[in-house]
Backbone bond lengths (Angstrom), bond angles and torsions (degrees), N, CA, C in turn:
res aa  C-N    CA-C-N  psi(-1)  N-CA   C-N-CA  omega(-1)  CA-C   N-CA-C  phi
1 M - - - 1.384 - - 1.519 110.78 -
2 T 1.302 120.68 136.83 1.418 123.67 177.48 1.518 112.39 -96.11
3 W 1.315 112.44 165.15 1.541 118.66 176.88 1.539 108.39 -59.30
4 Q 1.298 120.82 -27.49 1.463 122.70 -177.31 1.533 111.24 -66.48
5 F 1.323 117.43 -38.97 1.412 123.29 179.35 1.584 108.03 -70.80
6 F 1.270 117.72 -38.01 1.421 120.94 179.88 1.557 110.76 -71.06
7 S 1.204 118.50 -18.42 1.508 122.60 178.39 1.498 112.99 -83.91
8 V 1.386 116.83 -22.19 1.462 118.94 175.14 1.520 113.25 -104.13
9 L 1.269 121.00 -15.45 1.450 123.79 177.04 1.553 114.34 -58.53
10 P 1.267 117.82 -44.19 1.494 115.99 -177.18 1.552 111.58 -62.01
11 V 1.331 117.85 -31.16 1.464 119.51 -178.88 1.559 107.87 -73.72
12 W 1.307 118.29 -35.21 1.435 119.14 175.34 1.539 113.11 -66.88
13 L 1.294 114.73 -39.58 1.428 114.93 175.66 1.461 114.10 -70.69
14 L 1.301 121.32 -32.16 1.472 125.92 174.01 1.514 108.29 -61.19
15 S 1.361 120.98 -39.82 1.440 121.62 -177.19 1.551 111.90 -74.60
16 V 1.320 114.53 -32.95 1.506 116.34 175.36 1.494 108.70 -68.64
17 A 1.335 115.42 -48.23 1.510 117.15 -177.40 1.521 111.28 -62.87
18 G 1.367 118.82 -37.15 1.443 121.73 176.66 1.522 112.78 -65.26
19 A 1.376 115.32 -38.67 1.510 116.25 177.79 1.440 110.10 -65.62
20 V 1.295 120.64 -40.78 1.478 124.88 -177.46 1.503 108.97 -67.76
21 V 1.319 122.15 -46.58 1.417 122.24 178.81 1.512 110.57 -65.33
22 I 1.291 118.21 -37.83 1.454 117.79 179.55 1.569 110.13 -67.65
23 A 1.305 117.11 -37.64 1.483 120.88 178.72 1.496 111.14 -62.86
24 V 1.351 115.38 -38.76 1.493 119.25 -175.18 1.432 114.96 -82.37
25 I 1.303 117.51 -40.26 1.477 120.27 -167.64 1.574 115.12 -102.03
26 V 1.328 116.64 -37.07 1.452 121.07 -175.30 1.455 113.02 -79.76
27 P 1.417 117.98 135.07 1.401 118.20 176.89 1.544 113.52 -63.63
28 P 1.284 114.83 151.02 1.527 119.07 -173.94 1.525 116.48 -54.22
29 D 1.298 119.60 -29.35 1.442 119.64 -178.41 1.501 117.16 -78.89
30 L 1.388 112.41 -9.48 1.501 119.97 177.79 1.490 112.71 -111.11
31 Q 1.331 121.18 -3.95 1.403 123.52 -174.37 1.549 114.43 -57.73
32 L 1.296 115.54 -46.77 1.456 117.89 -178.89 1.611 111.37 -61.41
33 T 1.298 114.57 -37.63 1.468 114.03 175.98 1.487 113.29 -66.93
34 W 1.240 120.94 -37.95 1.425 122.13 178.09 1.445 112.69 -77.13
35 L 1.313 121.33 -21.88 1.519 120.44 172.32 1.579 108.75 -72.49
36 A 1.235 116.02 -33.99 1.517 117.22 174.05 1.477 110.79 -65.61
37 I 1.354 115.48 -41.69 1.503 119.23 176.46 1.546 112.82 -63.70
38 A 1.288 116.36 -34.90 1.495 121.00 175.64 1.522 108.97 -66.55
39 L 1.335 119.44 -37.12 1.445 119.62 -178.34 1.602 107.43 -72.07
40 A 1.261 115.93 -40.43 1.507 119.65 171.56 1.519 110.95 -54.51
41 A 1.240 119.77 -47.57 1.462 124.87 179.88 1.579 110.27 -62.61
42 A 1.357 114.09 -37.73 1.479 115.57 177.59 1.566 111.27 -66.38
43 V 1.294 115.83 -38.60 1.465 120.24 -178.35 1.554 107.91 -66.38
44 I 1.254 116.99 -44.87 1.496 119.75 179.47 1.568 110.19 -65.10
45 A 1.306 118.86 -39.91 1.463 125.38 179.94 1.552 105.50 -65.56
46 T 1.331 119.82 -39.40 1.451 121.75 -179.82 1.527 108.86 -60.50
47 F 1.236 120.26 -53.22 1.344 126.04 -178.29 1.512 114.03 -63.16
48 A 1.311 117.63 -39.36 1.428 123.64 176.88 1.525 110.15 -60.10
49 I 1.306 116.13 -52.64 1.517 124.04 -176.71 1.518 105.88 -65.18
50 Q 1.283 121.46 -49.68 1.455 123.00 -176.52 1.516 113.11 -61.25
51 L 1.345 115.13 -39.74 1.473 114.04 179.74 1.490 110.36 -79.71
52 A 1.319 121.56 -24.88 1.475 123.19 173.62 1.554 110.07 -64.43
53 I 1.269 114.96 -34.68 1.521 116.58 179.76 1.523 112.22 -64.58
54 Q 1.346 115.33 -32.78 1.533 118.46 178.54 1.507 114.26 62.06
55 R 1.303 115.03 37.18 1.487 120.32 174.37 1.528 108.78 -122.18
56 T 1.297 117.27 126.97 1.390 120.31 -175.32 1.531 114.27 -88.11
57 D 1.377 117.06 -26.75 1.449 120.54 -179.39 1.455 108.42 -70.77
58 G 1.342 117.50 124.14 1.389 125.29 178.16 1.603 117.54 82.18
59 F 1.325 114.73 12.71 1.385 116.64 -172.46 1.513 112.50 -63.30
60 V 1.296 116.44 -44.28 1.459 122.78 177.36 1.556 112.69 -60.56
61 V 1.323 115.36 -43.20 1.452 119.50 179.52 1.488 112.99 -63.78
62 R 1.434 115.39 -44.93 1.455 118.91 176.12 1.504 114.23 -64.43
63 A 1.358 115.40 -39.86 1.479 113.52 -178.59 1.555 111.38 -74.21
64 M 1.330 116.24 -28.94 1.498 120.40 173.30 1.567 112.59 -64.66
65 A 1.354 112.52 -40.84 1.438 115.12 -178.52 1.540 110.99 -72.43
66 S 1.320 119.52 -39.64 1.405 123.20 173.08 1.592 114.20 -57.84
67 I 1.301 113.75 -54.40 1.371 117.25 -178.47 1.512 116.36 -70.92
68 G 1.321 114.64 -40.99 1.532 118.84 173.62 1.504 114.94 -58.93
69 A 1.329 119.66 -40.04 1.382 119.58 -176.96 1.557 107.82 -75.98
70 S 1.264 117.57 -35.68 1.478 124.95 175.08 1.529 107.72 -58.20
71 V 1.315 118.16 -48.42 1.497 119.49 178.00 1.540 110.08 -58.75
72 A 1.333 114.50 -45.64 1.515 117.07 -179.07 1.500 112.08 -61.06
73 I 1.318 114.77 -47.51 1.476 119.05 -178.62 1.534 113.87 -59.56
74 L 1.388 113.31 -42.75 1.444 117.50 -178.27 1.515 106.73 -77.66
75 A 1.291 126.14 -25.12 1.468 124.17 176.42 1.511 109.34 -71.15
76 V 1.302 118.62 -40.64 1.423 122.42 173.60 1.532 110.74 -58.43
77 A 1.342 114.04 -48.65 1.511 117.62 176.84 1.491 114.81 -60.56
78 T 1.369 115.63 -38.87 1.457 116.22 175.36 1.561 112.57 -65.70
79 G 1.342 120.92 -39.25 1.455 122.45 176.37 1.478 112.63 -60.58
80 V 1.342 114.85 -46.31 1.472 122.45 -179.83 1.552 109.28 -62.61
81 L 1.277 120.49 -48.75 1.477 124.96 179.68 1.572 108.86 -62.89
82 A 1.283 115.62 -37.74 1.461 117.41 -176.86 1.510 108.17 -69.31
83 L 1.346 119.76 -38.66 1.476 121.73 178.84 1.550 112.93 -74.02
84 V 1.263 115.31 -37.23 1.445 117.30 177.38 1.505 114.57 -76.78
85 G 1.318 118.90 -33.27 1.471 122.38 -178.07 1.520 115.44 -73.78
86 S 1.356 114.19 -19.98 1.503 115.20 -173.55 1.488 110.01 -100.36
């Protein structure tokens, strides 16, 4: 595993943890709003981590991997919550 993988992994884990917490704690009528907030937090965390690394090579690829996987994780969570909630 390279350092690039370890720079995107925390954002993926943040997205999974956010989806689980939202599914368990938030009432069904507010879940979509909080999933959008979780995505915003993932984007902010992505840029914070990538800027903290201070490496320019591969920045776009790492940011794309972090945000893209977060979008996919939260999209799956949205689908599951929509099916379970209705």
